[in-house]
N, C-alpha and C positions, 0 to 999 in steps of 0.2 A: 675120308673113312669112303671105302668103298665096298657093293654090293658084291657076289659071286655069286654068279650065276652058271646050274649047270643044262647044258646044250648038250642035248643023246649023243650028237655024233664027237663032235669035236672038242670031247672034255669039260671045267669049269670054264667059262669066260667071266671078265673082269667090266661088275657096265658101269659105262661113265651117261654124267647126266648134263653131254656138251649139246644138244639142240633144244634138253630147256634153259640151257641155262646164256646160249644164243637170240631163244627167243624173248630170252626174260629185257636181256639186258637193250635188245635191239625197242621192246616194246617201252622198255625206264627211257632212253635216251628221246621218242618218240615224243615221248608224256613231258616230257621239261622242255625239248622241241618246242612242244605247240602250249606249255605255260609263259617260252622267253616272249614266242608272238607273242600274244597277248598284251603280257605288263611292255610290250613293242610298242605295240597302237595306244597300250591307256596310259605311258604317262611322259606323254603329253601333257594332258588333266591334270596332272597329279605335280609337278614335278617343277620345277624354275619360277624365275622370276612371277608371272602370272598362272601358277599351279594353283592345287586349292586348299595347299598349305607351304607357303614354303621356307625352306632349309632356316633359314639367317629367325626367322619369326617363331619356330618350333624351337633351332637351339636360346632364343633366346630363357624361350617357359619352363623350356631345361635347366637355365642354371638358376631361376625362380624358386621350382620348384626342389633344388640339390641346399636351396640359400648359399649368401656371401660369405662364411666362415667356413666354408667342404672342403677340405684341399682336389685336389685332381680325383685321388686316386681314391673318397670316399664318395667323389660325384660318375666311376665312373661302377665303381662296386653296386651306386642304385643304379643304373642306367649306363649301358657301355658302349660307351663308340669311342673308338680314338684319336675322336674330333678335340678332347677334353683336352687329350698332349701335345695337342699344334703347334698353343701359341696362347699367351694372354684373354684373345677375347674371342677368336675362333672368327672373325668377319672376311676377313679377307682368302682364309680356306675355303670357308661357306660360300665366299662370293666363286673364289675361280670353281667349284664345286659344280658350280650353279651353272655359271659360263661351259662347263663341259657337254652338262647335260642337253644342255641348249643346243652347242656344235651337234651334239652325238645324232639331234633327235633334228634339225637343218643342217645338215651339211653345206650347202651353194647360200 
């Protein structure tokens, strides 16, 4: 829905928010860029085997909180993560996920 403004010489013209839209989207992309830069810098201390809370330890705590009798769907409803559906214990998936993060952080 657009507005129509009256122009004295040329009659009515349609008002667009092109410049506003461009400035808003560019500003939003800058905010996301800075957020990902900060996350990239901080993830070394948070992720991986030597991180603040390694993924395999966290996933074992999730399993304990859900209980051993819960189905994968009940576990997913309580703690939504796709790791519930990948295998029975999730250990090799978490291992590869941690290795990927470590390799991405230190490529050489």
